[in-house]
C-alpha positions as a printed Julia matrix, in Angstrom:
137×3 Matrix{Float64}:
 115.05  246.48  115.99
 116.28  243.04  117.15
 115.17  241.94  120.63
 117.44  239.98  122.96
 115.78  238.39  126.0
 117.75  236.96  128.92
 116.46  234.22  131.21
 118.54  234.46  134.39
 119.14  231.63  136.85
 120.55  232.6   140.26
 122.31  229.96  142.38
 123.06  230.41  146.09
 125.07  228.11  148.33
 126.99  228.32  151.61
 130.33  226.65  152.15
 132.88  226.45  154.95
 136.03  228.49  154.53
 138.37  227.01  157.13
 139.39  223.46  157.96
 139.18  223.53  161.77
 136.65  226.3   162.38
 133.44  226.69  160.51
 132.65  230.1   159.12
 129.99  230.01  156.46
 130.6   232.0   153.3
 127.78  232.28  150.77
 128.44  232.16  147.07
 125.97  233.73  144.63
 126.34  232.72  141.0
 124.43  233.67  137.86
 123.84  231.71  134.72
 122.02  232.68  131.53
 119.32  230.05  131.27
 118.54  230.42  127.57
 122.07  229.54  126.55
 122.61  226.28  124.7
 122.91  223.37  127.13
 126.48  222.56  126.12
 127.45  226.18  126.82
 125.6   226.3   130.18
 127.67  223.35  131.41
 130.96  225.15  130.84
 132.51  226.69  133.93
 133.35  229.94  132.1
 129.61  230.59  131.66
 128.9   230.61  135.42
 129.24  234.19  136.59
 129.95  235.01  140.22
 127.82  237.81  141.65
 129.69  237.84  144.92
 130.45  236.18  148.23
 128.16  236.83  151.19
 130.41  237.31  154.26
 129.82  235.43  157.49
 127.05  237.1   159.47
 125.73  239.16  156.54
 122.12  238.74  155.46
 121.47  237.64  151.9
 118.68  240.23  151.53
 121.07  243.08  152.31
 123.82  241.73  150.09
 121.68  241.13  147.0
 119.8   244.45  146.88
 122.1   245.96  144.23
 121.71  242.9   142.0
 117.91  242.97  142.33
 117.87  246.67  141.34
 119.86  245.81  138.2
 117.43  242.99  137.37
 114.54  245.5   137.62
 116.31  247.68  135.03
 116.71  244.62  132.79
 112.99  243.82  133.15
 112.1   247.33  131.93
 114.42  246.94  128.94
 116.94  249.25  127.3
 118.74  249.79  124.0
 122.29  248.49  123.62
 124.64  248.47  120.66
 125.66  244.86  119.99
 128.23  244.36  117.21
 127.24  247.66  115.58
 123.49  246.96  115.71
 121.11  248.65  118.15
 119.19  245.94  120.03
 116.42  246.04  122.63
 117.71  244.14  125.69
 115.23  242.71  128.17
 114.87  239.76  130.52
 114.5   238.88  134.14
 115.25  236.57  137.0
 113.39  233.39  136.14
 114.74  230.89  138.63
 116.6   230.72  141.93
 118.42  227.49  142.71
 119.73  226.57  146.16
 120.25  223.54  148.34
 117.79  222.91  151.19
 119.24  225.11  153.99
 119.8   228.1   151.71
 116.46  227.52  149.98
 114.77  227.68  153.37
 116.58  230.95  154.1
 115.47  232.48  150.79
 111.87  231.3   151.23
 111.71  232.53  154.84
 111.17  229.03  156.23
 112.94  227.88  159.39
 115.67  225.31  158.95
 115.12  221.6   159.55
 116.34  221.62  163.16
 113.98  224.44  164.26
 110.28  224.25  165.1
 108.18  224.09  161.94
 111.35  223.61  159.91
 109.7   221.67  157.1
 108.69  223.46  153.9
 105.31  221.75  153.62
 104.22  220.58  157.07
 103.14  222.94  159.85
 103.63  220.35  162.6
 105.92  221.32  165.45
 108.55  218.87  166.74
 106.37  217.64  169.61
 103.51  216.8   167.19
 105.62  214.67  164.85
 105.14  211.54  166.98
 101.53  212.3   168.0
  99.28  209.77  166.21
  96.17  211.91  166.86
  97.67  214.93  165.05
  95.58  215.79  161.95
  98.08  216.14  159.11
  95.47  217.25  156.56
  94.14  220.08  158.7
  97.58  221.27  159.85
  99.84  220.21  156.97
């Protein structure tokens, strides 16, 4: 039986929806990572999962998608062009810009205390020359 494996790349980004007032709307897109590069660059091969409404948490919105990815990880049989194939794969990569990446990773944003991904220094310690970066970084 032929085996088809899918390498999924999830992309998440927020954008403003109005010109004069800012309401953030999150876009979640999916791309099949093991597609040929020339095909991955084509807009028709970027699949929209959905738009996260203003005030909604990403974790709540994406639960259904994650459940479907778990089914894909376990694998299943599908008829493709008259041939039964074993379909499997999984979420291999999540891409986001810095603010949304911080949200996904559970790290505070850059304007909050401890908002850096790597350093555990609070805002008041950033200018303290006696602060031990190696012990607290």
